[in-house]
C-alpha positions as a Markdown table, in Angstrom:
| # | Residue | x | y | z |
|---|---|---|---|---|
| 1 | Unk | 101.2 | 106.6 | 98.9 |
| 2 | Unk | 99.8 | 103.1 | 98.1 |
| 3 | Unk | 97.9 | 102.9 | 101.4 |
| 4 | Unk | 96.5 | 106.4 | 100.6 |
| 5 | Unk | 95.5 | 105.3 | 97.1 |
| 6 | Unk | 93.8 | 101.9 | 98.6 |
| 7 | Unk | 91.9 | 104.1 | 101.1 |
| 8 | Unk | 90.2 | 106.0 | 98.2 |
| 9 | Unk | 89.2 | 103.2 | 96.1 |
| 10 | Unk | 85.5 | 102.9 | 94.9 |
| 11 | Unk | 85.9 | 100.1 | 92.3 |
| 12 | Unk | 83.2 | 97.8 | 93.5 |
| 13 | Unk | 79.7 | 99.3 | 93.8 |
| 14 | Unk | 78.3 | 96.6 | 96.1 |
| 15 | Unk | 81.2 | 96.9 | 98.6 |
| 16 | Unk | 81.1 | 100.8 | 98.5 |
| 17 | Unk | 77.4 | 100.8 | 99.3 |
| 18 | Unk | 77.7 | 98.1 | 102.2 |
| 19 | Unk | 80.8 | 99.7 | 103.8 |
| 20 | Unk | 79.3 | 103.3 | 103.9 |
| 21 | Unk | 75.7 | 102.1 | 104.9 |
| 22 | Unk | 77.4 | 100.2 | 107.9 |
| 23 | Unk | 79.3 | 103.3 | 108.7 |
| 24 | Unk | 76.1 | 105.4 | 108.8 |
| 25 | Unk | 74.0 | 103.1 | 110.8 |
| 26 | Unk | 76.8 | 101.7 | 113.0 |
| 27 | Unk | 76.3 | 99.2 | 115.7 |
| 28 | Unk | 74.7 | 100.4 | 119.0 |
| 29 | Unk | 77.9 | 99.4 | 121.1 |
| 30 | Unk | 80.0 | 101.8 | 118.9 |
| 31 | Unk | 77.4 | 104.6 | 118.4 |
| 32 | Unk | 80.0 | 107.1 | 119.5 |
| 33 | Unk | 82.5 | 106.1 | 117.0 |
| 34 | Unk | 83.3 | 107.8 | 113.6 |
| 35 | Unk | 83.7 | 104.7 | 111.4 |
| 36 | Unk | 86.3 | 104.6 | 108.8 |
| 37 | Unk | 83.9 | 103.2 | 106.3 |
| 38 | Unk | 86.6 | 103.0 | 103.4 |
| 39 | Unk | 88.8 | 100.3 | 102.2 |
| 40 | Unk | 91.3 | 99.2 | 104.8 |
| 41 | Unk | 95.0 | 99.7 | 103.8 |
| 42 | Unk | 97.8 | 97.2 | 104.8 |
| 43 | Unk | 99.4 | 97.6 | 108.2 |
| 44 | Unk | 103.0 | 97.2 | 109.2 |
| 45 | Unk | 106.4 | 98.3 | 108.1 |
| 46 | Unk | 107.1 | 98.9 | 104.4 |
| 47 | Unk | 110.3 | 96.8 | 104.5 |
| 48 | Unk | 108.6 | 93.7 | 106.2 |
| 49 | Unk | 110.2 | 90.3 | 105.7 |
| 50 | Unk | 107.0 | 88.5 | 106.6 |
| 51 | Unk | 103.6 | 89.3 | 105.2 |
| 52 | Unk | 100.2 | 87.9 | 106.5 |
| 53 | Unk | 97.4 | 88.0 | 103.8 |
| 54 | Unk | 93.8 | 87.0 | 104.7 |
| 55 | Unk | 90.3 | 88.5 | 104.5 |
| 56 | Unk | 90.4 | 91.1 | 107.3 |
| 57 | Unk | 88.0 | 94.2 | 107.1 |
| 58 | Unk | 84.9 | 93.4 | 109.1 |
| 59 | Unk | 81.8 | 95.6 | 109.1 |
| 60 | Unk | 82.4 | 96.7 | 112.7 |
| 61 | Unk | 86.1 | 95.8 | 112.9 |
| 62 | Unk | 88.5 | 97.2 | 110.2 |
| 63 | Unk | 85.6 | 99.0 | 108.7 |
| 64 | Unk | 85.1 | 100.9 | 112.0 |
| 65 | Unk | 88.7 | 101.4 | 113.1 |
| 66 | Unk | 90.6 | 101.6 | 109.7 |
| 67 | Unk | 93.2 | 99.1 | 110.6 |
| 68 | Unk | 93.6 | 95.4 | 109.6 |
| 69 | Unk | 92.2 | 92.9 | 111.8 |
| 70 | Unk | 91.7 | 95.8 | 114.6 |
| 71 | Unk | 88.5 | 96.0 | 116.7 |
| 72 | Unk | 87.2 | 92.4 | 116.3 |
| 73 | Unk | 87.5 | 89.0 | 117.8 |
| 74 | Unk | 89.4 | 87.6 | 114.8 |
| 75 | Unk | 92.1 | 90.3 | 115.5 |
| 76 | Unk | 92.3 | 89.4 | 119.2 |
| 77 | Unk | 93.4 | 86.0 | 118.3 |
| 78 | Unk | 95.9 | 87.0 | 115.6 |
| 79 | Unk | 97.4 | 89.8 | 117.5 |
| 80 | Unk | 97.7 | 87.9 | 120.8 |
| 81 | Unk | 99.5 | 85.1 | 118.7 |
| 82 | Unk | 101.9 | 87.6 | 117.1 |
| 83 | Unk | 102.6 | 89.1 | 120.5 |
| 84 | Unk | 103.3 | 85.6 | 121.8 |
| 85 | Unk | 106.0 | 84.9 | 119.3 |
| 86 | Unk | 107.6 | 88.3 | 119.5 |
| 87 | Unk | 106.3 | 89.8 | 116.3 |
| 88 | Unk | 104.1 | 92.6 | 118.0 |
| 89 | Unk | 104.5 | 95.2 | 120.7 |
| 90 | Unk | 101.3 | 94.3 | 122.4 |
| 91 | Unk | 98.7 | 91.6 | 122.4 |
| 92 | Unk | 95.6 | 93.7 | 121.7 |
| 93 | Unk | 94.5 | 96.0 | 118.8 |
| 94 | Unk | 91.5 | 98.2 | 119.5 |
| 95 | Unk | 92.2 | 101.3 | 117.5 |
| 96 | Unk | 94.6 | 103.2 | 115.2 |
| 97 | Unk | 96.2 | 105.1 | 117.9 |
| 98 | Unk | 96.6 | 102.3 | 120.6 |
| 99 | Unk | 100.4 | 102.1 | 120.1 |
| 100 | Unk | 100.5 | 98.8 | 118.5 |
| 101 | Unk | 103.7 | 98.2 | 116.4 |
| 102 | Unk | 104.7 | 95.0 | 114.3 |
| 103 | Unk | 108.1 | 93.8 | 114.1 |
| 104 | Unk | 109.2 | 92.9 | 110.5 |
| 105 | Unk | 105.7 | 91.8 | 109.8 |
| 106 | Unk | 103.0 | 93.4 | 107.6 |
| 107 | Unk | 99.2 | 92.4 | 107.3 |
| 108 | Unk | 97.3 | 92.9 | 104.4 |
| 109 | Unk | 94.1 | 91.6 | 102.6 |
| 110 | Unk | 93.1 | 90.2 | 99.2 |
| 111 | Unk | 89.9 | 92.3 | 99.5 |
| 112 | Unk | 90.2 | 95.7 | 101.3 |
| 113 | Unk | 86.6 | 96.5 | 101.9 |
| 114 | Unk | 84.2 | 95.0 | 104.3 |
| 115 | Unk | 81.8 | 92.6 | 102.4 |
| 116 | Unk | 78.1 | 91.8 | 103.2 |
| 117 | Unk | 78.1 | 88.5 | 105.1 |
| 118 | Unk | 82.0 | 88.6 | 105.1 |
| 119 | Unk | 81.8 | 86.9 | 101.6 |
| 120 | Unk | 83.4 | 89.0 | 98.6 |
| 121 | Unk | 82.5 | 87.8 | 95.2 |
| 122 | Unk | 85.1 | 86.3 | 92.9 |
| 123 | Unk | 84.8 | 89.4 | 90.8 |
| 124 | Unk | 85.5 | 91.7 | 93.8 |
| 125 | Unk | 88.4 | 89.5 | 94.6 |
| 126 | Unk | 89.7 | 89.9 | 91.2 |
| 127 | Unk | 89.0 | 93.6 | 91.0 |
| 128 | Unk | 91.0 | 94.2 | 94.1 |
| 129 | Unk | 94.0 | 92.0 | 93.2 |
| 130 | Unk | 96.0 | 94.8 | 91.6 |
| 131 | Unk | 96.3 | 96.5 | 95.0 |
| 132 | Unk | 97.8 | 93.2 | 96.3 |
| 133 | Unk | 100.2 | 92.9 | 93.4 |
| 134 | Unk | 101.4 | 96.5 | 93.9 |
| 135 | Unk | 102.0 | 95.8 | 97.6 |
| 136 | Unk | 104.0 | 92.7 | 96.8 |
| 137 | Unk | 106.1 | 94.4 | 94.3 |
| 138 | Unk | 106.9 | 97.1 | 96.9 |
| 139 | Unk | 107.8 | 94.6 | 99.5 |
| 140 | Unk | 109.8 | 92.4 | 97.1 |
| 141 | Unk | 113.3 | 93.5 | 98.0 |
| 142 | Unk | 112.8 | 92.5 | 101.8 |
| 143 | Unk | 109.9 | 89.9 | 101.5 |
| 144 | Unk | 111.0 | 86.4 | 102.3 |
| 145 | Unk | 108.0 | 84.5 | 103.7 |
| 146 | Unk | 104.1 | 85.0 | 103.6 |
| 147 | Unk | 101.4 | 83.2 | 105.7 |
| 148 | Unk | 98.1 | 83.0 | 104.0 |
| 149 | Unk | 94.9 | 82.8 | 106.1 |
| 150 | Unk | 92.2 | 80.7 | 104.7 |
| 151 | Unk | 91.3 | 79.1 | 101.3 |
| 152 | Unk | 89.9 | 82.4 | 99.9 |
| 153 | Unk | 93.2 | 84.1 | 100.7 |
| 154 | Unk | 95.1 | 81.4 | 99.1 |
| 155 | Unk | 93.2 | 81.4 | 95.9 |
| 156 | Unk | 93.7 | 85.3 | 95.6 |
| 157 | Unk | 97.1 | 85.3 | 96.6 |
| 158 | Unk | 98.7 | 82.7 | 94.3 |
| 159 | Unk | 97.9 | 84.6 | 91.1 |
| 160 | Unk | 99.1 | 87.7 | 92.8 |
| 161 | Unk | 102.4 | 86.2 | 93.4 |
| 162 | Unk | 102.7 | 85.3 | 89.8 |
| 163 | Unk | 101.8 | 88.9 | 88.7 |
| 164 | Unk | 104.3 | 90.3 | 91.1 |
| 165 | Unk | 107.1 | 88.1 | 89.5 |
| 166 | Unk | 107.4 | 84.9 | 91.5 |
| 167 | Unk | 107.1 | 81.7 | 89.7 |
| 168 | Unk | 103.9 | 79.7 | 91.1 |
| 169 | Unk | 104.0 | 75.8 | 90.6 |
| 170 | Unk | 101.5 | 74.3 | 88.1 |
| 171 | Unk | 99.1 | 73.0 | 88.9 |
| 172 | Unk | 98.7 | 75.5 | 91.6 |
| 173 | Unk | 99.2 | 74.1 | 95.1 |
| 174 | Unk | 96.1 | 73.3 | 97.1 |
| 175 | Unk | 95.4 | 75.1 | 100.3 |
| 176 | Unk | 95.9 | 73.4 | 103.6 |
| 177 | Unk | 96.9 | 74.3 | 107.1 |
| 178 | Unk | 100.5 | 73.9 | 107.6 |
| 179 | Unk | 101.2 | 73.8 | 103.7 |
| 180 | Unk | 104.5 | 75.1 | 102.6 |
| 181 | Unk | 105.3 | 76.1 | 99.2 |
| 182 | Unk | 108.5 | 77.5 | 98.0 |
| 183 | Unk | 108.3 | 80.2 | 95.0 |
| 184 | Unk | 111.3 | 81.1 | 92.9 |
| 185 | Unk | 111.7 | 84.8 | 92.6 |
| 186 | Unk | 112.4 | 87.1 | 89.5 |
| 187 | Unk | 115.8 | 87.5 | 88.1 |
| 188 | Unk | 117.5 | 90.8 | 88.1 |
| 189 | Unk | 118.0 | 93.9 | 90.5 |
| 190 | Unk | 114.2 | 94.5 | 90.7 |
| 191 | Unk | 113.6 | 90.9 | 92.0 |
| 192 | Unk | 116.6 | 89.9 | 94.2 |
| 193 | Unk | 116.9 | 92.4 | 96.9 |
| 194 | Unk | 119.8 | 90.2 | 98.2 |
| 195 | Unk | 121.1 | 86.7 | 98.2 |
| 196 | Unk | 119.4 | 83.5 | 97.8 |
| 197 | Unk | 120.0 | 80.3 | 99.5 |
| 198 | Unk | 117.7 | 78.7 | 101.8 |
| 199 | Unk | 115.2 | 81.6 | 102.1 |
| 200 | Unk | 116.4 | 84.5 | 104.2 |
| 201 | Unk | 119.8 | 82.7 | 105.0 |
| 202 | Unk | 122.1 | 83.9 | 102.4 |
| 203 | Unk | 123.7 | 82.3 | 99.3 |
| 204 | Unk | 124.7 | 83.1 | 95.9 |
| 205 | Unk | 123.3 | 86.1 | 94.0 |
| 206 | Unk | 120.2 | 85.5 | 92.0 |
| 207 | Unk | 116.5 | 85.4 | 92.3 |
| 208 | Unk | 115.2 | 85.6 | 95.9 |
| 209 | Unk | 112.6 | 82.9 | 96.9 |
| 210 | Unk | 109.5 | 83.3 | 98.9 |
| 211 | Unk | 108.2 | 80.6 | 101.2 |
| 212 | Unk | 104.2 | 80.6 | 101.3 |
| 213 | Unk | 102.5 | 79.0 | 104.3 |
| 214 | Unk | 99.0 | 78.1 | 104.6 |
| 215 | Unk | 96.9 | 78.6 | 107.8 |
| 216 | Unk | 93.3 | 78.2 | 108.7 |
| 217 | Unk | 91.7 | 81.8 | 109.0 |
| 218 | Unk | 91.3 | 83.4 | 112.4 |
| 219 | Unk | 87.6 | 83.5 | 111.9 |
| 220 | Unk | 85.4 | 83.1 | 115.0 |
| 221 | Unk | 84.0 | 79.9 | 113.2 |
| 222 | Unk | 87.5 | 78.4 | 113.3 |
| 223 | Unk | 88.7 | 79.5 | 116.7 |
| 224 | Unk | 85.4 | 78.9 | 118.5 |
| 225 | Unk | 85.3 | 75.3 | 117.3 |
| 226 | Unk | 88.8 | 74.6 | 117.8 |
| 227 | Unk | 89.8 | 74.0 | 114.2 |
| 228 | Unk | 92.4 | 76.7 | 114.6 |
| 229 | Unk | 93.8 | 76.8 | 118.2 |
| 230 | Unk | 96.3 | 79.3 | 119.5 |
| 231 | Unk | 99.0 | 76.8 | 119.4 |
| 232 | Unk | 98.4 | 75.9 | 115.8 |
| 233 | Unk | 98.6 | 79.6 | 114.9 |
| 234 | Unk | 101.6 | 80.3 | 116.9 |
| 235 | Unk | 103.5 | 77.2 | 115.3 |
| 236 | Unk | 102.8 | 78.6 | 111.7 |
| 237 | Unk | 103.9 | 81.9 | 112.7 |
| 238 | Unk | 107.2 | 80.9 | 114.2 |
| 239 | Unk | 108.0 | 78.7 | 111.3 |
| 240 | Unk | 107.2 | 81.5 | 108.9 |
| 241 | Unk | 109.2 | 83.9 | 111.0 |
| 242 | Unk | 112.2 | 81.7 | 110.9 |
| 243 | Unk | 111.9 | 81.3 | 107.0 |
| 244 | Unk | 111.8 | 85.1 | 106.8 |
| 245 | Unk | 115.0 | 85.4 | 108.9 |
| 246 | Unk | 113.2 | 87.2 | 111.7 |
| 247 | Unk | 114.4 | 86.7 | 115.3 |
């Protein structure tokens, strides 16, 4: 239900105009496609233990295909890495009907619409935040770790974690590749979903913690220049999967 509601959002006039214009004019290489041209909902199981958060919908990627990180070079890097560490059924993502499955992992974005020049405004980020907060609350019973891609995603995600019930340290931790920040979860049945201990390993009853990991974004700028290598990405994903209790 949340995914359907996200797909119908029209809250940001600039983003609505841009995504729909791109869907009309298209790119020559995709002239025979019917573009999605709407906000792109999260992708992955609703009981995921690991969440990946990062700017995802590109004008001719997610805005075309309707799925996170699908149809573009950033997705090629991300899904290959997920496949390499055993979290995806295949190494490629080209369309919503390509058979791709994620294992224990869900992918979402702090801004669900493709923005001009791939740069949402702070106001658009804040307007979109309630969708991320709702998604986090729905995942809370099972969620044990989050990988945040890029500084923009980090700045958007930390307030969302706080609104969803986790305790975020003050001052807020700075973004960095390989950063790891443990968050304390909310008390009570709504916030536990099980035991605590080290995250995902068991322990006494109480608030379930969340390990948040920073990772450079899988943008072409980062991957083409070597700022983010496939090995670096796999290392973060493996560590986060272990924290989440995934095999």
